C-alpha positions, 0 to 999 in steps of 0.5 A: 251222042253215045259212042257205040263202040263203048259200054256206057253205064249209069244210075237211075235216081229221081230228083225228089229222092236226093237228100236235102234239108228242104223237104224234097230232093231238088236242084240243090248242092246235094244234086251237084254232089250226086253228079260228083259221086257218079263221076267217082263211080265211073258212070257216065249217065244219070237217068231221072224221072219226069220233071213236069208238074206232079198230079194230086197223087204226086205222080210225075206221069200225068202232068198238067203241062207238056212243057212246064217244070215242077216248082217243088224242085226249085232250091230255096237255098239258092234263092237265099244266096241271091238275097231273095230269102232271109236266113230267118225265113229259111230256118222257119221253113226248114223247121216246118218241113223237117229232115225226113226219109220220105217226102211228106207232100202234105206238109211240103207243098203248102210250106214251099208254096209260101216260101217261093211266093216270098222270094218272088215278092222280093225279086220284083221289089228289088228291081235288079235290072239284069235279073229282071231283064233275064226274066223278061227274055225268058218269058218272050222266048217261051211265050208259045207255051208259057202264056197259056200255062201261066193263065191256066195256073192263075185261073186254077187258083182263082177258081179254088183249084176246081178242074177247068171242066168245072169253070164257068162257060166263057173260061171253060171254052176259052172265050177271047173276051173272058180270057183277056179280062182274066189276064188283066185281073190276074196279072200278078198271079200270071207273072208269079207262075212265069217266075216259078218257071223262070227259076226252075229252068234257070236252076235246072240249066245250071245243074245240067251244065255242071253234069255235062262238064263232068262227063255225065249225060242226063237222061230225061223221061217223057210221059205219054198221057196228059191228065184231063185237068191240064192246060193242053186239054183246056187249050186244044180239046180237039186233040183228045177224045172228049164229048161236048161237055169236055168229058172223056169218051174213053180213058187210058189203061191196059188190058187184063193179063194172067195176073189181073184179068180186069186190067188197069184203068189209068184214067187219062183222056185218050188222044184223038189220032183218028181225026187229028193225025197230022196235028198230033204228029206235029204236037208230039214232034214239038214235045220231043224237040223241046225234050232234046233242048232239056235233056241229053237223051230222052226216054219215051214212056209207054212207047207202044201207044205210038203204034196203038193205045188201049181205050176204055169206055169212060163209064166202065168200072174196069178195062175188060171192054177196052179196045186198041186204037191205031196211032202214027208212031213211025211218022212221029219219029221220022224226023228224029233219025239222027237222034235215034241213030245217036241213041238219044231217044229210048223207047219204053217198049215194055208191057203187051208188045205185039208184032205191030209194035215190033215192026214200028221199032224196026222201022224207026230203029228206036232203042228199046228196053230190057229189064232183068227182073222180067228175064225169068218168067219163061224159057231160054227165048225170053228176050230179057235174058242177058244172052238175048239182049241186043246192042241197041238196047238199054238194060236195067235190073229194074225200073221205078215201077219195079221193086228193088232187085233185093226186094223182088228176089225176097218176094219170089217163090217156087219155080221163079225163084229156082230159075233165078238161082239156077241161072246164076249158079256158075256166077261169081260170088255175091248176092243175087242183086250183085249178080244181076248188076254184073249180068246187066253190065256183061250183056251186049246192051250199049247202055246199062242203067242200074237203080241206085237202090240196087247198088246199095242192096236195099229192100222193098222199103226203098221202092219208088212206085207200085203200079195200080196204087195211089198211096205210098209212092213217089216219096222215097229219099236217099239217106245221105250217109249211104252215099260214100266214097266206098260205095262209089269205089264199089260201083267203079270196080264192078263197072270196070271188070264187067262189060267192055 
């Protein structure tokens, strides 16, 4: 619960960006050290990106499951401490992935899959009664989503990673006899998929408990869309706008704007709100409830789609012929009035926001977002100007989809750059990035989240994602030498003298 009389401040950093010697940030000792750093820096929130399975381009925003976790975030060193990996196996793995300033997924993914399989084989052979009992309880507690997910993953491997839409008909259409046969044939692969989820959630809960014990709330992130090659589309195709051959009739994206008249195609199947409204409401409420079991607060990505989502004919080359389709956002959020009041639910209300979306936000009371990098594109009435930001808002200098603030300012030209300089002409000394951070802390917003790269003053090379591109994203990693006590003290001081 957020104290609405107090200014809350936190840092945005993806888990994969944490340092480690195992090729990717994970639930390792470096994650615990980062929580200690947040506490030293006077922060009380850590916002992360989605922890669900990543797609082929390593994005966490089009997962293959609404409920599963990404096994790459499992810390193998903890498995070694439990006797599930040998020091020789760890050394061989660490030598293979190396210590890099980027996540090299092409090397990491096969190496880590092989290592985790070795740990599973040993865990089952050891036959530790208490450990296996805990594993069995996990499977029973989560069987509502876990059974179908594990079967999907096992079938995916057995089908040589072919999308489910290309499987043989009995499996594609979930014929009960074909599924029963697959469960028997693939029993070990199914159990292995379940074990990965068991270890993921086991390690995650330990890290979350540690954060809570140090006064740090973890703010999660929930994607709006699912990829077509997902267990949800396979299990419940009626919730998506698919044809008789399970091909999308329409796909997701956004319409054109002054920067790109063709718009953007995201490619995800669009939900079937028109024909399955009540089922969609229940499904989303289940997702959000599980999110609250998993995080202390939850950011909902692309929240404007809960009022209406943009649907593009699947065969079109761009988004020009798309149209808006109504959803039922207010009804989805109706059962979360307490969580909304406590500001545990945050709506990413950026992009093309219409009056209908504003009305949904007013009806539900959802806190929205303000991004200061967007504050200088228009005049004094710009809603992202610090003076215009309302208390029930989460303010950011930038998000994972923006350049770092230093990189953003370096790229500005002409009138937009002049507007920024003019706005901060009376501000205290410091870089534009430091002035932006102080402006976020000084705003009326009850929660300010600053990307760690901005506190460090890093340029565009530390950017997380460039929307509309598939290369070079989701791989930036923190240089551990930069996470110093001096930086923590700097953040603590700027937090203490700004805001209320």
